[in-house]
N, C-alpha and C positions, 0 to 999 in steps of 0.2 A: 297861557302861552307857555311852550314847552320849557323844561329845563335846558336842553341843549341851546335854544333860542336865546335863552336867559344867558348863558355862559358864553357865546357869541356875542351878545350884544353888551356885556360887561367887558370883554376884552377889547371890542372897538372904542367903547365910552374909555377904556384905561389909555388906549393909544391916543385917543383924540385929546383927551386931556395932558397926556404927555407932551403930545406935539403944542399945543396951545401954551404949556408953561415952559416951553424951551427945554424940556427935558428930552434926552434923545430918546425915540420911540424903539430904536433897536433895543435899548437895555430893557425896555419893557418886555418887548417880544422874546427876549433871552429868559428872562425872568417867568413869562407865562410859558416857555418850553421846558423850561426845568420843573415847573409844577406839573405839566404834562407828563413828563418821565417820571415824575415819583408816582405820579397817579396811576399810570400803567405798571408800574413795578408793584404796587400794592394790590391791584385787582390781579395781577398775573399770581402773586402768592398766595391772595385770599380766596381766591375762586373756587380751589377744592374744598375749602370750609365756608362756603355760602350759607349751608343751610344750619351751621351754628351761630350765626351771627346774630347778635342783639337786633329788634324790628328797626330801630333807628340805624344802624349802619347797614343792613340790609337794604332799607331804602337807598341809602347813598349810592351803594354798590348798584342796585338795578337803573337807577341814573347814570352812572358812571357806564354801565354796561350799555345803554343806548347808544353812546358816541364810541365805544371801544369796538363793539362785536361788528359793525360794517366794515370797520379797518380791518378788522382781523379776517373777516370773511374775503376780502380782496387779495389777502396772502396765505390763503387757505392752501395751497398747493406745496407749501414748502414742507419738506419732509423732518419728521421728528429726528432726534439725533439720539442713538442707542449707545447708553454710557455703560450699561452693565443689565443683570437680570432684573427686570421688571422697574427701569430706571430710565428715563427720557428726557431730553432738554426740548421745551416746545420753542421752537425757533422762530414761531410767529412773532412772539412777544419781544424776543431777542432781537430779530430782525427790526420791528417797529422802533424800538427804544435806540437801536443803532442808526438808524435813519435821522431821527431827531436829534442826537448828538452829534451825526455830520452837519445838520442844519445850524444848530447851535455853535459849532466850532467855526464855521462859514460866515456867520454873521459877525 
């Protein structure tokens, strides 16, 4: 079973358990989105240093990349914002985090 399938299965299982125990499923969904935002932020900041990571963390980074890279490829046409000489902000990750935060607020 792929790691992405395990993550999706675990999320579905947590939502099901939450609903069965009369815990609001929206709260579990909000917590899941918070973890996803934190994961995207760490991926965004650690990606340039991927070759310097310990093998254990490089493997985690690779498994996260399987999920995040297709999302990033969908919004690949967003231009980078130039802040100075050789200084750019990658707006793809910023856009993805912003969308997830809007979903979190709307829930």
